[in-house]
C-alpha positions in Angstrom: -7.4 41.8 6.3 -6.9 39.3 9.3 -4.7 36.5 8.6 -6.8 33.3 7.9 -6.2 30.4 10.3 -7.1 26.8 9.7 -7.3 24.1 12.4 -4.1 22.0 12.5 -4.8 18.2 11.9 -5.2 16.2 15.3 -2.8 13.6 13.9 -0.2 15.3 11.5 2.2 12.3 11.4 -0.5 9.6 11.1 0.2 7.1 8.4 -3.2 5.4 8.7 -1.6 2.2 10.0 -3.2 0.5 13.1 -1.4 0.9 16.4 0.7 -2.2 16.7 -0.4 -3.0 20.3 -4.0 -2.6 19.5 -3.6 -4.7 16.3 -2.0 -7.5 18.2 -4.7 -7.4 20.9 -7.5 -7.4 18.4 -6.0 -10.3 16.6 -5.6 -12.3 19.7 -9.0 -11.5 20.8 -10.6 -12.5 17.5 -8.6 -15.9 17.6 -10.0 -16.8 21.0 -12.7 -14.6 22.4 -13.2 -16.9 25.4 -9.7 -16.2 26.6 -10.2 -14.2 29.8 -7.2 -12.0 29.1 -8.3 -11.0 25.6 -10.9 -8.4 26.2 -9.0 -6.6 28.9 -5.9 -6.5 26.7 -7.9 -5.2 23.8 -9.6 -2.5 25.9 -6.3 -1.4 27.4 -4.7 -1.0 24.0 -7.7 0.9 22.8 -8.1 3.4 25.3 -5.2 5.6 24.4 -5.0 5.4 20.6 -6.8 7.0 17.6 -9.4 5.1 15.7 -10.9 5.9 12.3 -14.5 6.6 12.1 -15.8 5.9 8.5 -17.8 8.6 6.9 -19.8 7.7 3.8 -21.9 9.6 1.4 -25.6 9.3 1.9 -28.2 10.4 -0.8 -30.1 13.6 0.1 -32.6 14.9 -2.4 -33.2 12.8 -5.5 -34.6 13.9 -8.7 -36.1 12.0 -11.6 -34.9 12.6 -15.2 -37.1 12.6 -18.3 -36.9 9.0 -18.5 -37.9 8.4 -14.8 -34.4 7.5 -13.6 -33.4 8.7 -10.2 -30.3 10.9 -9.7 -28.8 12.3 -6.5 -29.4 16.0 -6.4 -27.6 16.3 -3.2 -25.8 14.1 -0.7 -24.6 14.4 2.8 -21.7 12.6 4.6 -22.3 10.6 7.7 -20.8 8.3 10.2 -22.0 4.7 10.1 -24.3 3.0 12.5 -25.0 -0.7 12.0 -27.8 -2.7 13.6 -27.1 -6.3 14.8 -29.5 -9.2 14.6 -30.7 -8.4 18.1 -31.7 -4.8 17.0 -28.9 -3.1 19.0 -27.0 -0.4 17.1 -23.3 0.3 17.1 -21.1 3.0 15.7 -18.3 1.7 13.4 -14.7 2.4 13.8 -11.5 1.0 12.6 -8.0 0.7 13.9 -6.4 1.6 10.6 -6.9 2.3 6.9 -6.3 -1.4 6.0 -9.3 -2.7 8.1 -11.3 0.3 6.9 -10.6 -0.3 3.2 -11.4 -4.0 3.7 -14.8 -3.0 4.9 -15.5 -0.2 2.3 -12.8 1.3 0.2 -15.0 4.4 -0.6 -15.4 5.3 3.1 -13.5 8.3 4.3 -11.4 8.0 7.4 -11.9 10.5 10.3 -9.2 10.1 12.8 -10.3 10.6 16.5 -9.3 9.4 19.9 -10.9 6.1 20.9 -12.7 8.1 23.8 -14.3 10.5 21.3 -15.6 7.6 19.1 -17.2 6.0 22.3 -18.8 9.2 23.3 -20.1 9.8 19.8 -21.6 6.2 19.9 -23.5 7.1 23.1 -24.5 10.5 21.7 -26.0 8.7 18.7 -28.0 6.3 20.8 -25.8 3.3 20.0 -25.3 0.5 22.5 -21.7 -0.3 21.2 -18.7 0.8 19.4 -17.9 -1.8 16.9 -14.1 -1.9 15.9 -12.8 -3.4 12.8 -15.9 -5.1 11.4 -14.9 -7.7 8.9 -11.4 -8.4 10.0 -10.9 -8.7 13.8 -14.0 -7.3 15.4 -14.3 -6.1 18.8 -17.6 -4.7 20.4 -17.1 -2.2 23.2 -20.4 -2.0 25.0 -22.2 -1.5 28.4 -19.9 -0.3 31.2 -16.9 -0.6 29.0 -18.3 1.9 26.5 -19.4 4.3 29.2 -16.1 4.3 31.0 -14.1 4.7 27.7 -16.4 7.6 26.7 -15.9 9.2 30.1 -12.1 9.1 29.8 -11.6 6.4 32.6 -8.6 4.1 32.6 -8.7 0.5 32.8 -6.5 -0.6 35.8 -5.6 -3.8 37.5 -7.2 -4.3 41.1 -5.7 -7.4 42.5 -6.6 -10.1 40.3 -9.4 -8.2 38.6 -9.7 -5.3 36.3 -11.7 -2.0 36.8 -12.3 1.3 35.5 -10.7 4.3 37.3 -11.9 7.8 37.0 -8.6 9.8 36.7 -10.2 13.0 38.3 -10.7 10.9 41.6 -7.1 10.3 42.2 
């Protein structure tokens, strides 16, 4: 009989703590979102770290008992998309288990590179990746979301910032 192989965890030494540089950048950005250095610092810290995408149970088939009470017959696990007041949708992600538990202690964390979370947001038709909802939120959207999903790197160009395709260098 062939030996059974399981995939190794992507982050075997992960404690669930937020990356310190990302946590500091998110806190600074949340304290003053008008600071012109805040968003670039948060994006720069985000591009190379793992984030936690929450997965929650969603009721599937429901059956009624003899008293007419509904009971879950099946359930599925799903990533969470939220919808803003303007109708746009965002995929949720968290920097660490503390911010995830503050949002929903029952959610299961799925560790993925930030790039993969951004790509999943786009594939799900979301307009943003919403990081740390409820604590120090950051919405990565538009060109920033597409560049992060493509694996581009945020670089300084003179006094400005831009995204660089690493395969073009």
